[in-house]
N, C-alpha and C positions, 0 to 999 in steps of 0.2 A: 559529446556524451553529457546526458543531464543526469539528476541524482534525483529520486523521487522518495517520498515516505508513504506505504501504504497501511491503513490499520485494519485488522481483522479481529474479531473477539475470538478468544483460543476455543473456547468450548464449539465455536461454529467452524473454524478452519485455523490451523495454528502453523507455526513453522516445521514443526514435526510433520504434520500432514502434508506440507508441500515438499519436505525431504523425502517422504516415504513415495510419493506419487512422482517427484521430480520436475514435473510440467502441470500448469493447472491455469484454467481459465479464471478471471477474476471477474466475476458476473456479480450481479445483483445491487451494481452502484445505481442510487436515484437521487443523485443530489446533482444538478447540473455544471456546478463548477467542477466538480469531481470529475465527472464525465468528460468535459473539456479538457481538464489535465490530461486524463488517461488519451484524449484525441492527439495532445502534442507529444506523447511519448514515442521513442524511435526503438527500434530495435537495438539491443546492447544496452541501453539505458540500465544503470543501476538504482534496485528497490531496496531500502530500507523497511523491514518487514516489524512492524509496530505490533505488539499486543495490546488491544485496548478492552476497556470495560471487564477489567479482571482485576484481582486482589493487589497486583503488582504490575500494573501497566509499565510497559519498556519496550525498547529495540531489541529484538531478539535475534535478527538474522539478515541475511541480505539474498537477494534475486537478482534476476535480469530480466529484461522485458525481451521475449524470445519471439512474439506476434504481436504486432501494432493493431491498435484499435480497429473492431468490426463489432458488427451488429451483435447485441447480446441475446440470444434466442430466448432465454427466461421471460423476457417481457412478452413476449406471444404465447406462451403457456398458462391458461388458466388455472392451472392446477399449481401454479408455482406462487411462492409469496412475492415473486419479483413482478408478477403480471402487470400490464399497462394496456387498457383497452385502448388507449389513443395513439400507441403504437403498433405500426404495420409495416411488414416485410418491405413495401415500397418507400415508406418514411419511419424508419427506426429511430426511435429517441432514445434509446440506451447502447451504450456500447461497452463492450470489454476487450482486455487485454490478456496475453498469455504470459504466465512467468516461468521462469526456469529457477529451481534452486540453485543457490550458490553455497551458502555457509550458515552455520548457527554460531552466533557469539559465543566464546567462552564464558564471558560474564555479561547478562544482559545489561544495557544502559537504561534504569529504571527513570521513570519521568522524576522522580524524586531528586537524583541524582545529576540529570540534565538541568533542572529548576536550578540547583546549586552551582552552577557554573558562569561567572558572570560575562565570560564570553559569548554565550548563547541569550543574552537578554535582547528582544526582538525575534527569536526563531519561534515563528507561528506556531509551532507543536505546546510549547509551552504557554502560550498565550491564554488567558483566560476565553471561553468562549470558541476555544479553535476545535470545531466537530467535523472538519472535513475529512474524508476517509482517505482521500487521495490529495497529497499537496507536493509541490515542488521543494527542494531543498536548494537554497541558494549558496555557491560555491564556497564562501568564507565560512559557511555553517559546516560544510560537509568536510571541511579541510580539519575542522576542529574534531569534529564527530570521528573521522578516520582515524586521527592519531590516537584515537582510544579503543579503538575496536579489534580486538583479537577474535580471530574465527577458527573453527574446526570444520573441515568438509566432510 
């Protein structure tokens, strides 16, 4: 089982949206490295749900990968903001995964708090310029984070 961190702007799609829907496709990823990470995801992998580009960026919940990478149909829809004219059904450029809601953290792990923990030094999320919307979480960082996460389902 691998651990991943996935970022979403809460005005576009929040952990509460995922809780309400229970399952949702994670579409619209248009960065090749983030897409490649999604292609590495396996069913049952844990996802840390991170609210970004908001007043208080934070890890706010957890989910699991319930369906592995498959073509993202939004890239073929000319009306979609994620349309990509170079992507075809025969050679799709973009993928999505499906996530299933697991929990909301009782207390979000804010970016400021994460940056204050010396044991997270080197954690990609807290590095300057870390802009990927999907990233793996190394096992030693996961153990540090897991020990501080209290969830409600």
